[in-house]
C-alpha positions as CSV (number, residue, x, y, z in Angstrom):
1,X,-20.1,30.8,-62.7
2,X,-17.7,31.0,-65.5
3,X,-15.5,34.0,-66.2
4,X,-15.5,34.4,-70.0
5,X,-18.7,35.2,-72.0
6,X,-19.4,36.2,-75.6
7,X,-21.0,39.6,-76.2
8,X,-24.7,39.0,-76.5
9,X,-24.6,36.0,-74.1
10,X,-26.8,36.3,-71.0
11,X,-24.8,36.8,-67.8
12,X,-26.6,36.1,-64.6
13,X,-25.2,36.2,-61.0
14,X,-27.0,34.5,-58.2
15,X,-27.2,36.7,-55.1
16,X,-27.1,34.8,-51.8
17,X,-27.3,35.8,-48.1
18,X,-25.3,33.7,-45.7
19,X,-25.2,34.3,-42.0
20,X,-23.6,31.5,-39.9
21,X,-23.8,33.6,-36.7
22,X,-26.4,33.7,-34.0
23,X,-27.0,37.4,-34.6
24,X,-29.9,38.7,-36.7
25,X,-29.8,41.9,-38.6
26,X,-33.3,43.4,-39.2
27,X,-33.4,46.0,-42.0
28,X,-30.1,44.8,-43.5
29,X,-29.2,46.2,-47.0
30,X,-28.0,44.2,-50.0
31,X,-26.1,46.4,-52.4
32,X,-24.8,45.4,-55.8
33,X,-22.6,47.4,-58.2
34,X,-21.4,46.6,-61.7
35,X,-18.2,48.3,-62.8
36,X,-16.1,48.4,-65.9
37,X,-12.7,49.8,-65.0
38,X,-13.5,52.7,-62.7
39,X,-16.9,53.4,-64.3
40,X,-20.0,52.3,-62.3
41,X,-22.5,51.0,-64.8
42,X,-25.3,49.9,-62.5
43,X,-26.1,49.9,-58.8
44,X,-29.0,48.4,-56.9
45,X,-29.9,48.3,-53.2
46,X,-32.8,46.6,-51.3
47,X,-33.7,45.9,-47.7
48,X,-34.1,42.4,-46.3
49,X,-34.0,40.5,-43.0
50,X,-30.7,38.8,-42.4
51,X,-31.8,36.2,-39.8
52,X,-29.5,34.1,-37.7
53,X,-28.1,30.9,-39.3
54,X,-29.5,32.0,-42.7
55,X,-28.6,30.6,-46.1
56,X,-30.9,31.9,-48.8
57,X,-30.9,32.6,-52.5
58,X,-32.4,36.1,-52.7
59,X,-32.3,37.2,-56.3
60,X,-30.6,36.6,-59.7
61,X,-28.9,39.7,-61.1
62,X,-28.9,39.9,-64.9
63,X,-25.9,41.9,-66.1
64,X,-27.0,44.7,-68.4
65,X,-23.6,45.1,-70.0
66,X,-23.3,44.4,-73.8
67,X,-19.9,45.8,-74.7
68,X,-16.8,43.7,-74.8
69,X,-14.5,44.3,-71.9
70,X,-13.5,43.3,-68.3
71,X,-16.2,43.7,-65.6
72,X,-16.3,43.5,-61.8
73,X,-19.5,42.8,-59.9
74,X,-19.5,43.8,-56.2
75,X,-22.1,42.6,-53.7
76,X,-22.2,43.9,-50.1
77,X,-24.4,43.3,-47.1
78,X,-24.7,46.1,-44.6
79,X,-26.6,46.3,-41.3
80,X,-29.4,48.9,-40.6
81,X,-26.8,51.5,-39.6
82,X,-24.7,51.0,-42.8
83,X,-21.9,49.0,-41.2
84,X,-20.4,46.5,-43.6
85,X,-21.2,42.9,-42.7
86,X,-20.0,41.1,-45.8
87,X,-18.6,41.8,-49.3
88,X,-17.8,39.7,-52.3
89,X,-16.8,40.3,-55.9
90,X,-17.0,38.4,-59.2
91,X,-14.9,39.3,-62.2
92,X,-15.8,38.3,-65.7
93,X,-15.0,39.2,-69.3
94,X,-17.3,39.8,-72.3
95,X,-15.4,38.9,-75.5
96,X,-16.3,40.0,-79.0
97,X,-17.8,37.3,-81.1
98,X,-15.5,36.6,-84.0
């Protein structure tokens, strides 16, 4: 993924689940959050099975942001009890078209 986009340009982030352990996590939760500064613009959560030795593309997240600025996208995987298993972030900028 690139880090600089023009306003109006489609921004899509591929969401993957990677588990290189022998443990499985039934009823895991995938959480995503889009932030601009400290403001949360969007959150989504869904359940899925995190199997042992799993490497799978789950979803493509289309960023709903349209205003110029700096953004942070956070993705987290939690087990069924809410314990954090993995987290990642992607930072990008929407620049005004000139």
